[in-house]
N, C-alpha and C positions, 0 to 999 in steps of 0.2 A: 207499639213500637213498629215503625215502618220497615219493611224489608227492602233494602236498596236494590236488590236484583229484580224485583217485581216491576218497578217503574223508575224512570229518571225523575229526580226531585224537581219541583218547580223552583225558580230562582229565589222566591221569598221563603222557601223552606230550608235553604242552605244554612249550615251552622257558621261557616265563614266563606267569604268570597275572595279568592285569590286565583289568578291564572295558574293552571296546573304546571308544575315544574317539569313534568315529563313531556307532555304534548304541546303545551303553550296555547291550546285552543279552548279547553273546557275550564270550568271553575272547580277548584278543590273544595271539599266540604267534609265535615266530621259528623258522625252519628253513632249512636249506640245500636248494636245489632245482636239479636238473640240467635244463638246457634242451635242446631238440632239437639245437642246434648243439654240444652237449657242454660248453657253458659251465656254470659253477656260480655261483649267486647266493645271497645271503642275503635272505630275505623276512620281513616282518612281515605277519601274517594275522589275520583274525577268524574265530571258529568259526561265527558266525551270518550276518553280512552279507558284502558283496562287498569290504570294505575290504582293500587290499593295498598295501604300500609296500616298495620295494626299498631296502636299505641298501648304499650303494656304498663307504663308507669307514669307518674306525674310528680313534678317538683313543686314544693310550696315556696312562694316568694311574696314579699311585702308589696303593697300597692304601688309605690313610686317606682321601684326598680322594674316591676313587671310591665308597667306602662312604657317605660323606656325601651325594654326588650322588644315588646310588640310593635313599637314604632321603628325599630331597627337602629335606634340611637346607641343603646348599650349592647355591645357584642361580647362582653366578658361578664360572667357571673362569678363574683369573688367568694371563695369558701376557704375553709381551713385545711383542706386535703385535696388530693387528686381525685378525679372521677374516671372510672374505667368504662362507663357507659358511652357507647357510640351509636346512638339511634335517635329516632324521633321520640320526644316525650311530651306529655301534657304539661300545662302550666296552671297551677292552682294559685289564685289570689287569696292570700291568708284572710280568713274571716268572712269570705263570701259563700262558701259551700259550693263553689262551682269551678269547673275547669274552663278557663277563659281563653286558652289558646294552645298552640303547640310550637315546638322548635326542635332543632337538631343540636346535639352536643357533638362536636367534631374533634375535640382535643382538649388538653389541659397544659398549663404552663405554671411553673413555680417550684419551690417557693421564691418569692420576689422580695427585694428590699425596697426601701423608701424611694430611691432614685428610679428604679424600674417602674414602680407604681406611678410615680409622678410623670414619667415619660409617656405612660399609657393611660392617662386619666380620661381621655376622650373615649376609650374603649370600655372602662368600668364605671365611669361617671360618679366617682366617689372621692372623698378626701383621703389621700394615702395614710395620713396619721390615724384617721378613724379606722380604716381597714386594718392597719397593723395593731391597733389597740384591741381589736376583736380577734386577732390571729388569722384574719382572712388574707392570706398571702399567696393563694393558688387561684389562677384564673381558669374557669371552664369556658372554652371557646364555643360561641353560639353561632348558629347559621339558620337561615330560612325561618324567621319568626312568622307565625300565622295567628291572627286574632280571630276568635270565633264570633260571628254576628250574634248567635244565640248561645251563651255559655251553657255548658252541660253540667247539671247538678250531680253531686256525688255525696256519699255518706263518709265522713272522715273517720277512718278506723282508729280505735283507741291505741294510743302509744305512738302513732305515726308522727314524726316531727319534720323530717326533710323530704322523704320519699313516700308516695302512696302507690301501692300496687293496684292497678285497675282491674279488680276481680269482679265477679258477678255480685258479690255481697256489697261492694262499694258502689257499683253503678246502678243497682236496682232502685 
């Protein structure tokens, strides 16, 4: 595992390439890092400035919705309850065993009825009747989706369904 403090990564080593939201100059990237206490964490970094953000958890999402999120088309993730998390999270594509990107959850909205879901179809990219049949009437508002060029493998913990805590055991 490479230590990001030792050297700046070469462009082809970056996990995702997106201009840094802090300085606008460097490229953002994600990598696993082993700490002195032997713990392993997932970090977002910038190649130019001191920007660094730890990703503590990841959300599991199906293939079609995750593709739309990473392209910036889908800005609402529909679920059956509010979400209290307001931070950068990893995105796990169900069935791949990899963290394929990251995004920020900035708020929630709901519960919503059919009319409100219909008015906001461009944000959630789903049929309102389908969402209501599943009980998915709460929108998690998404911002700054980032797709990893090199998805990061992880071990899916037993019993995890929606959220995966990114611990040493999961990232090793």
